[in-house]
N, C-alpha and C positions, 0 to 999 in steps of 0.2 A: 468785408472782415467779420466774423461772428464775435460773440462771445466767448468767455471761458466756460459758460453753462452750455455752449454749443460745441465744445469741446476742440477751439482752435488750439495749434500749437504753432509756435514760433520756432523757426527754423533758423539755424546760424546766418545764412543769407539774407533770410527777412529781417531778423532781429538787426543786423547791421544797417539795415536799410533805414527802420525805425531810429536808431541811434543816433544816424548822420542826422535826419530829419530833426530829431529833438533838439540837439546841438545847435544846428541853424536857426531853429525858433528862439533857443534862450539867445543865442548871440545877435538876434537881432530884435531882442525885446518884445518877442512875440508870446508873451507870458500867458494869456488866456490859451491859446493852441497848444502850448507847451503841457500846461495842464489835463486838457483833453487827451491829450497821446499820452501822459502818463495813466490817467484813470483808463483808458484801451488797453493799454500793456499789463495793466495789472490784472486785467481780468482774461488773460489771455495763459494758456499752458505750456508747458515745455520747459520752464526756465528753473533754476536752483532757487529756493529760499533767499538767498543775499541777496541775488537781482531783484527780486518783489520788495525785500524789507529796502533797497537803496532808492527806487523808485517811490515805495510811499515818503521815504525820507523828504526826496527833494519835493515830492508835490505837496506835502505839510509845509513845506519851508515855502515854497511859493504863493501857497494859500493864505499864509500869514504875513509875509512881506509883501504882496500885491492883492489884499482882497479885492481891490476895484475889478481886478480879470477874472475873478473866480468863474464868474458864470457866463463869460466869454469863449470863442471860439468853437469848434466843432470838428471831431475826429475826423471828419470826411471831407472838412478843407485843408486838414492839417496832412492826409492823407494821400489826396488827390492833388495835391501842388505840383504843376507842370515843372519838371526841370529836367533841361536836356542832359542826355547820356554823357556827354562829357564833363558837365558841371555837376553830376551825380558820381562819376569816378572819380573826378578829383575832390570832392566831399569825402567821397569811403577812404580814399589814401590817406588825407588828412586826418579821419577817424581813428585808421588803423596806426599810423606815427605816433599819435597821442597816446593811444592805449600803450604801445610798445616802442620805445624809443632806439629799439634794434633793430626797427622794421624793413627800415631801407637798405642795410647791410643784410640782412636776410633773402629780401627780394636779389639784390646783387649776387648772392653765392649762387640762387636758383638758377639763375640767368645764365651766370657765367661757369659754373661747374656743373651742371648736369648735364644730359643729354638734350636735345632737339626735340620737343615735346609740346603740346599743347599748355603745359605747366608753364614751360619756360617762356612761351611767347605772352600768358598771363602776365607773368613777373615782370617783363619788359614796358607792358601796359600800364601797372601799377607804377613804374618807377617814372614814367610820363609826369606822373602830379603830384610828385613830392619833393617839396621845397628847401632841397638838400643841398648845398653846391658840389660837395665831394661828389655826387653822383655824377656830375658830369666829366669831372676827371676822369673818374672810374672807366666811364662809358669809352672817353676818347682812348684810353689808354690801351683798354681792350680791344677796340677795334683796330687800332695802330699797330699795336705791337703783339698780337697775337694771332694764328691762322685759325681761323674760323669758317664755318658752313657758309657760302655765300648767301643763303636763303636767312641765316642767321644774322649776318652781317646787315642785311636789309632791314632787318627787324630792329637792329640796334639802331640803324641810322634813322628810322621813321620815329623812334624813342627821342633821338636827341633832336630832331625837328620839334616833335611835341614839349620838349623842354625850352624851347627857344633857341638854342643855341645856334650859333650864325658862323659864316665863315665855310672856306674851302678847304677840305681834308685829302690826305692823298691814302690810299689804301692798298692794300692786296688785295684783286679780284681776279681768282684762279690764276693764270699764267702772266697777268699783266698788272701794272698799277695803273690805279683809278682814279680822274681826280673828282672829289664830287663837292658838289654844292648844297651843304646841309638845308639852306633856305627853301631848297625847289624839290627836295625828295618826295615823291608821292603817297599822301597819306591814304588815299582811297582809292579803288580801281578806277574811276571816275577823273582821278587827276594825271592820269598817264596821256600821253599826247594823242591826240585821235587817230594817227597813223596806225599807233600800236592795236587799237581796238578795230581798225579796217583789216588789219591781216587776219585777224579770228574772223570778221566776218566774210571775207574770201573763203574761209574754211565751212561757215555756215551755210554758204551759197551751193556747195556741192555736198553737202553731208546732211542736214538738218532733217530732210524729208526721209530720204532715204536709209541713211545711216545716222539716226540718233543716237544711239551708244556711241559712236565714235564722236560724234560731234560732242557729248557730254564730256568725256575723258580728253578730248582737243582743248575745252575751255578750261579743265581744271590744270592740265600741263600747262598750256601757255602762259595761266596767271601764275603758276611757283616759275616758270623758267623765265618770265619777264624779271623776276623780281630777283632771282640770283644773278640774273646777267647785266643787271641796271649798273648803268655809268660805263660800260667797257664798249669795246671796240662792235661786238655783236648786237651791242643793246643802240649804238648810235648808228648801224646801218639798217635797222629797222625804222629808224625817223626818215631813211632817205626814199622818196615815193619815187623815183625815179630810176632808169636802168634795171626795173622788172624787180626791184628789191620787194613789194610787197609781195608779188606772185612766188619770189623765190623762196623767203621764209613762211608763207602759207602752203607750199608744197611740203617743205621740210617739215613741218607739223603735220599736217596731213598723213607725211607717209613714216613718222615715227610712231605715232598712234594707230597709225593699221598695223606696224610692223607687231607692234606691242601686244595688241588686241588679237589680230588674226594671223599672226606670221607671217604677212604678206612680205613680200620682198622685192615686187616688181614694182622696182622706181622709175622705170620706162611709163609704166600705163601712168603714175603719180603724176609724173612730169609733163605727159602730155595733157591732163586735166588743166591743169594750170597754165599751159603755153611758155614751160620751160624748154627754150630752142638749145641747141648743141654749144651756142656762144654764153648761154647763163648756166651750162650744168656744174662749171668750176665752182661759181659761187653756190650753186645748189648744195653741191656735196659737202662745201665746206659748212653751210648754215646746218644740214643735217647732221653732220659729224657733232656739232655744238650741241644739239638736242640730244644726241645718243649719249656721248659722254654724259649729260647731266641726268639722264634718266637711268646709265648704268651705275651713277656714282649713290644714287638714292640721297638717304638722310646719312649717310656717313659721313662724319665729321672728322679731321686731321687727329 
């Protein structure tokens, strides 16, 4: 970071980061670092005069109350403190909540009442870290009482787990009732069982070199589809590593992407690639139909 003389401008997201860091320093009585941070902020451009006046007033109070720390601390130490992404997200949420008592309700409205989008997902992520018990009740009612897109359902389940909610809930997933253990909902792609990733690896073996574009879209579709069917009969069948199920799902994924990209409807060729015999054909067609229905539905919510 440079100084005001070098025309640095603090944008809102950047300013939030420094405000959170400043709050943490004060809470932990790191007064020397807080003073250094305030001096740094006052040299930056882009804020209203009222903001600079508040920083200056806080700095003067700290210097008067804790003169022994006035020359301690350095802005580089304060800025470069290593903080985990989760902890920083938690601090950001707490900071926003302190600034606006209705922040939690605003996030709930954004998540529950607006179309599925990146902003919806960001709202759910922020809700993960707000320490408001009423959010738990709101999320539980929403996911059990309202019909929402299966991808959004999964994101809500992730938020519930991040919030530390526990137990098993029964929700409508597509055309079936599914029992979900909140404590085992995957939070990252690597949290899914290995059998899920091995299905994608089978497609990679057949396409990564000669059809890289197909494999790229297969990765994207598989990630979305697995989240959408989590907890359903389709998902449970993906975990079965016998009876040709990995090959069945790999072939269904390959055929779905190939048809979407190239209009290739030659299922017989795809079945041959993955060794789908006549005995497995019916289950292949079931898996393929599930994927085609998901693609056709897109992001349309009920």
